[in-house]
C-alpha positions in Angstrom: 0.0 0.0 0.0 1.5 3.3 -1.0 1.7 6.3 1.3 -1.3 8.6 0.5 -0.4 12.2 0.0 3.4 11.7 -0.1 3.4 14.1 -3.0 0.6 16.3 -1.7 0.3 19.6 -3.3 0.6 23.1 -1.8 -1.8 25.5 -3.3 -2.6 29.2 -3.1 -4.8 30.5 -0.4 -7.7 31.4 -2.7 -8.0 27.7 -3.6 -8.8 26.7 0.0 -12.4 26.3 0.9 -14.1 24.9 4.0 -17.6 23.6 4.7 -19.0 22.3 8.0 -21.7 19.8 8.8 -23.5 18.4 11.8 -26.2 15.8 12.6 -28.1 14.2 15.4 -26.6 10.7 16.2 -28.6 9.9 19.4 -29.1 6.2 20.1 -32.7 4.9 20.6 -33.9 4.0 24.1 -33.1 0.4 25.0 -29.7 0.6 23.3 -26.5 -0.6 25.0 -23.8 1.9 25.9 -20.0 1.5 26.0 -20.5 -2.0 24.4 -20.6 -3.8 27.7 -22.7 -1.7 30.2 -25.5 -3.7 31.7 -27.9 -0.8 32.0 -29.2 0.1 28.6 -30.3 3.6 27.6 -33.4 4.7 29.6 -33.4 8.5 29.2 -31.9 11.0 26.8 -30.2 13.5 29.0 -28.4 15.2 26.1 -28.7 14.5 22.3 -25.6 12.9 20.8 -24.1 14.9 17.9 -21.6 14.6 15.1 -19.7 17.7 14.0 -17.3 17.8 11.1 -15.8 19.7 8.2 -14.8 19.2 4.6 -11.5 20.9 3.6 -11.0 21.6 -0.1 -7.8 22.3 -1.9 -6.4 21.4 -5.3 -6.1 17.8 -4.1 -9.1 15.7 -3.1 -11.1 16.9 -0.1 -10.2 16.1 3.5 -13.1 15.2 5.8 -13.1 15.1 9.6 -16.1 13.9 11.6 -16.2 13.8 15.5 -19.0 11.7 17.1 -20.5 11.9 20.5 -20.0 8.1 20.6 -17.9 5.8 22.7 -16.0 3.9 20.0 -16.2 3.1 16.3 -14.5 -0.1 15.2 -13.6 -2.3 12.3 -16.3 -2.6 9.6 -18.4 0.3 11.1 -15.3 2.5 10.9 -14.8 1.5 7.3 -18.4 2.0 6.4 -18.5 5.6 7.9 -15.3 6.6 6.1 -16.4 5.1 2.8 -19.8 6.8 2.9 -18.3 10.2 3.9 -15.7 9.8 1.2 -18.3 9.2 -1.5 -20.4 12.1 -0.2 -17.5 14.5 -0.3 -15.9 13.2 -3.5 -12.7 11.9 -1.9 -11.2 8.6 -0.8 -11.3 6.6 2.4 -7.8 7.5 3.5 -8.6 11.2 3.5 -11.5 10.8 5.9 -10.8 11.2 9.6 -13.5 9.7 11.9 -13.2 9.9 15.6 -15.3 9.3 18.7 -15.2 11.5 21.8 -15.5 8.4 23.9 -18.3 9.3 26.3 -19.3 6.1 28.0 -23.1 6.7 28.0 -23.0 6.4 24.2 -22.6 3.5 21.8 -19.8 1.2 20.6 -20.3 0.2 17.0 -18.6 -2.7 15.3 -20.4 -4.3 12.3 -18.6 -7.7 12.3 -19.0 -8.1 16.1 -22.7 -7.5 15.8 -23.0 -10.0 12.9 -21.3 -12.6 15.1 -23.8 -11.8 17.8 -26.6 -12.1 15.2 -25.4 -15.6 14.4 -26.0 -16.7 18.0 -29.4 -15.0 18.4 -28.1 -11.8 20.1 -29.3 -9.2 17.5 -28.9 -5.6 18.3 -27.1 -6.4 21.6 -23.8 -4.5 20.8 -25.5 -1.9 18.6 -28.7 -1.5 16.8 -28.0 -2.4 13.1 -30.8 -0.3 11.6 -29.8 2.7 13.7 -26.2 2.5 12.5 -27.3 2.2 8.8 -29.7 5.1 9.2 -27.0 7.2 10.9 -24.5 6.6 8.1 -27.0 7.7 5.5 -28.1 10.8 7.4 -24.6 12.0 8.2 -23.5 11.3 4.6 -26.4 13.6 3.4 -25.2 16.3 5.8 -21.7 16.0 4.3 -23.2 16.3 0.8 -25.4 19.2 1.8 -22.5 21.1 3.3 -20.6 21.3 0.0 -23.2 23.8 -1.3 -22.2 26.2 1.6 -18.4 26.1 1.5 -16.5 29.4 1.9 -13.0 30.5 1.2 -10.3 30.1 3.9 -7.4 32.5 3.9 -5.9 32.3 7.4 -5.2 29.9 10.1 -4.3 30.3 13.8 -3.1 28.3 16.7 -3.9 28.7 20.4 -3.5 26.8 23.6 -4.4 27.3 27.3 -4.0 25.3 30.5 -7.1 23.6 31.7 -7.2 23.7 35.5 -8.3 20.8 37.7 -9.8 18.4 35.1 -7.3 15.8 33.8 -5.3 13.4 36.0 -3.4 10.2 35.2 -4.9 6.8 36.0 -1.4 5.7 37.1 -1.0 6.1 40.9 1.1 4.8 43.6 -1.1 2.9 46.1 -0.7 3.3 49.9 1.2 0.0 49.9 3.7 1.3 47.3 2.3 -0.6 44.3 1.9 1.2 41.0 -1.6 0.7 39.6 -3.8 2.3 36.9 -6.9 2.2 39.1 -7.8 6.0 39.4 -10.8 6.0 37.1 -13.1 8.8 36.1 -14.8 9.1 39.5 -11.6 8.3 41.5 -11.9 11.5 43.5 -14.3 9.7 45.8 -11.3 7.9 47.2 -9.3 10.2 49.4 -6.0 8.6 48.5 -6.7 9.1 44.7 -7.9 12.7 45.3 -4.7 13.5 47.2 -2.3 11.9 44.7 -0.6 14.2 42.1 -2.0 14.8 38.6 0.7 12.5 37.2 1.7 12.5 33.5 -0.9 14.4 31.6 -1.0 17.1 28.9 -2.6 20.0 30.7 -3.3 22.1 27.7 -6.3 22.4 25.4 -5.1 23.2 21.8 -7.1 25.0 19.2 -6.8 25.5 15.5 -9.0 28.2 13.9 -9.7 28.8 10.2 -10.6 32.3 8.9 -12.2 33.9 5.9 -10.3 37.1 5.9 -10.8 38.5 9.4 -13.8 36.3 10.2 -13.2 33.1 12.1 -15.2 30.3 10.5 -14.2 27.1 12.4 -12.3 26.3 15.6 -11.3 22.7 16.5 -10.2 22.0 20.1 -8.4 19.0 21.4 -7.8 18.0 25.1 -6.7 14.7 26.5 -9.0 13.2 29.1 -11.7 10.6 29.4 -14.8 12.7 28.9 -17.0 11.3 31.7 -18.1 12.6 35.1 -20.3 9.6 35.8 -22.0 6.9 33.7 -23.8 3.6 33.5 -27.0 4.9 35.1 -29.2 4.7 32.0 -28.9 8.4 30.9 -27.5 9.1 27.4 -25.3 12.1 27.5 -22.5 14.1 25.8 -21.2 14.7 29.3 -19.0 17.5 30.5 -17.0 17.9 27.3 -20.3 18.3 25.3 -21.6 20.8 27.8 -18.5 22.9 27.4 -18.6 22.6 23.6 -22.3 23.6 23.4 -21.8 26.6 25.6 -19.1 27.9 23.4 -21.2 27.2 20.3 -24.2 29.1 21.8 -22.0 32.1 22.7 -20.3 32.3 19.3 -23.0 31.3 16.9 -21.2 32.6 13.8 -18.3 30.2 14.4 -18.4 26.4 14.3 -16.7 24.8 17.3 -15.7 21.2 17.3 -14.3 19.4 20.3 -12.0 16.4 19.9 -10.6 14.0 22.6 -6.8 13.7 22.6 -4.8 10.6 23.5 -6.8 9.9 26.6 -6.4 6.2 27.4 -4.7 6.7 30.7 -6.2 10.1 31.6 -9.4 10.8 33.4 -11.0 13.4 35.6 -10.5 11.1 38.5 -8.5 13.3 40.9 -11.0 16.1 40.6 -14.2 14.1 40.3 -16.1 12.1 42.8 -18.9 11.0 40.4 -21.5 13.3 41.9 -24.0 14.8 39.4 -23.2 18.4 40.5 -19.5 17.9 39.5 -20.4 17.4 35.8 -21.1 21.1 35.5 -18.0 22.1 37.4 -15.8 20.0 35.1 -17.6 21.5 32.1 -17.0 25.1 33.3 -13.3 24.4 33.8 -12.9 22.9 30.3 -15.0 25.7 28.7 -12.8 28.3 30.4 -9.7 26.7 28.9 -11.2 26.3 25.4 -12.3 30.0 25.4 -8.8 31.2 26.6 -7.2 29.0 23.9 -9.4 30.4 21.2 -8.9 34.0 22.4 -5.1 33.6 22.3 -5.0 32.9 18.6 -3.3 35.3 16.2 -4.2 34.4 12.6 -1.6 34.1 9.9 -2.0 33.4 6.2 -2.7 29.8 5.3 -0.2 28.7 2.7 -0.1 24.9 2.9 -2.4 22.0 3.2 -0.7 18.6 2.8 -2.0 15.2 3.8 -0.4 11.9 4.7 -2.0 8.6 5.6 0.2 5.9 6.8 -1.1 2.3 6.8 0.3 0.2 9.6 -0.4 -2.9 11.7 -0.6 -3.6 15.4 0.0 -7.1 16.6 -3.1 -8.7 18.3 -3.0 -9.6 22.0 -1.1 -12.8 22.4 -2.5 -13.8 25.8 -4.2 -17.2 25.9 -7.7 -15.8 26.7 -7.6 -14.0 23.3 -7.2 -17.3 21.3 -9.9 -18.0 18.7 -11.1 -21.3 20.2 -11.7 -19.8 23.6 -13.4 -16.7 22.2 -15.6 -18.8 19.9 -16.7 -21.1 22.8 -17.6 -18.0 24.8 -19.6 -16.5 22.0 -21.6 -19.7 21.4 -22.2 -20.6 25.1 -25.8 -19.7 25.8 -25.3 -20.2 29.5 -22.5 -17.6 29.7 -23.1 -14.0 30.9 -24.2 -11.9 27.9 -21.6 -9.3 28.6 -18.8 -11.9 28.2 -20.4 -13.1 25.0 -20.5 -9.5 23.6 -16.8 -9.1 24.6 -16.0 -12.3 22.8 -17.7 -11.1 19.6 -15.7 -7.8 19.8 -12.5 -9.7 20.3 -13.2 -12.1 17.4 -14.1 -9.2 15.1 -10.8 -7.6 15.7 -8.9 -10.9 15.5 -10.4 -11.6 12.1 -9.5 -8.1 10.9 -5.9 -8.5 12.0 -5.6 -12.0 10.4 -7.0 -10.5 7.2 -4.2 -7.9 7.4 -6.5 -4.8 7.3 -4.2 -1.9 8.2 -5.0 1.0 10.5 -4.5 4.4 8.8 -2.6 7.1 10.8 -3.6 10.3 9.2 -1.9 13.7 9.4 -3.2 17.0 8.0 -0.1 19.2 7.6 -0.6 22.9 7.6 3.2 23.6 7.8 3.6 24.9 11.3 0.5 23.0 12.5 0.0 19.3 12.2 -3.2 17.4 13.0 -2.5 13.7 13.7 -5.1 10.9 14.4 -4.2 8.1 16.7 -6.1 4.8 17.0 -8.1 3.6 20.0 -7.3 4.5 23.6 -3.8 5.6 22.9 -2.1 6.6 26.2 -1.2 10.3 26.6 2.5 9.5 26.5 2.2 9.1 22.7 0.7 12.6 22.4 3.6 14.0 24.4 5.9 12.0 22.2 4.5 13.6 19.0 5.1 17.0 20.5 8.7 16.1 21.4 9.3 14.8 17.9 8.5 18.2 16.5 9.2 20.7 19.3 9.1 23.7 17.0 5.7 22.8 15.6 2.1 22.9 16.8 1.1 19.2 17.0 -2.6 18.7 17.5 -3.4 15.2 18.5 -6.7 13.3 18.2 -7.4 10.0 19.8 -10.1 7.3 19.3 -9.8 6.8 15.6 -10.0 3.1 14.5 -10.8 1.8 18.0 -10.4 -2.0 17.9 -7.0 -1.8 19.7 -8.5 -0.5 22.9 -5.8 0.6 25.3 -2.4 1.2 23.8 0.0 1.6 26.8 3.5 2.8 26.9 6.5 0.5 27.6 6.6 1.6 31.3 2.9 0.7 31.7 3.6 -2.8 30.7 6.5 -2.8 33.1 4.0 -1.7 35.8 1.8 -4.7 35.0 -0.9 -3.0 32.9 -1.1 -6.0 30.5 -3.7 -7.5 32.8 -6.5 -5.2 31.5 -9.2 -6.8 29.4 -9.9 -3.6 27.3 -6.7 -4.0 25.3 -6.5 -6.1 22.1 -2.9 -5.3 21.2 0.4 -6.9 22.3 3.4 -5.1 23.7 4.8 -4.8 20.2 2.5 -1.9 19.8 4.9 0.2 21.8 7.3 0.1 18.8 4.8 -0.2 15.9 2.8 2.9 16.8 5.8 5.3 17.2 7.2 4.1 13.8 3.9 5.0 12.1 3.7 8.3 14.0 7.0 9.5 12.7 6.0 8.7 9.1 2.7 10.5 9.6 4.4 13.6 10.9 6.7 13.6 7.9 9.8 12.8 9.9 12.4 11.0 7.7 
């Protein structure tokens, strides 16, 4: 497979155009959330949305779509990208699809659901008709947006520290052990609340696009799991959505899109006890950072849009419990807990994909000084920091939760700490070498 965009063109500013789109992607009641939550959706607290843009230059368009969903995997990921590519007149490799990773939202994986269908568990991971309808409706929104594109002449970069939101899962327990047990509501534990932030990226980063002096679109990225509490039956865009929608309401002439960074090992745990009131507190803190980041931007002429898409592979988890025979037995065992059967279907879907040698695409939109790079799955924040260290003089804007079958992608030190016991990780330790190699190519580092 050749590297897409290796010879990407640089064009004059008057040839750049941008259109934006959005659509409702709220799951129906009675739908499972996070793939494995026992309590299905009982109430729509907030609608789920997708926001995106189509960026036009002399080359084929670039599409980005950010869903208020938990994860998008395997055939579902392909289907969305193919549909949006067709709608925008481009190709799959130039379509960036990402989920914000709220847990009171769906995981979609076509092959996993087909496996569940085969054992009488239809619509247990996701509702098939809902996914098909969503693909069609969002594709239409992409098509409709093309009639309303506008010139883009300038670009700007901003960043601001977000106070008291993100903290690392990795903590030293009272007995001296290192664990990754500080989850999203870890602040209810006095030891976890007192422990330091740990390794995080404390900054929200913003890239804004301008038509002359008028800002048209701002995209924001911050690395944290986006939940205050979950699993109680309420569908929600959670605190990141509350912050985003406040900014959108206050600046109605500008499109604001929020994206989750590499957040696998980052949560609001230190600063969140899981109480309902704390959701708004976290939202206010994130909103303040996003607004400061946007307000700090000083536009400059946009002179370059290049694109690279690097196909690469991650080795599948080699532990015995991920072997095909064991997973198949679990899927077909009618006496087994349904949650374990769904997990087996998800594992088999990804195993099939790896064995069929389907690559993951690591995409980079290169604006010269600024570079937007998409990571797969629940990549740990260390890889986001690595990207910044690889190009210390550039503005590297990281997005997590692209193709999400890998689940957690830890760093080498996390494996040394014993993280490999976690069930939500479908890759082997070789990923710690495979991912950085692809990252360097995506960033254009020789």
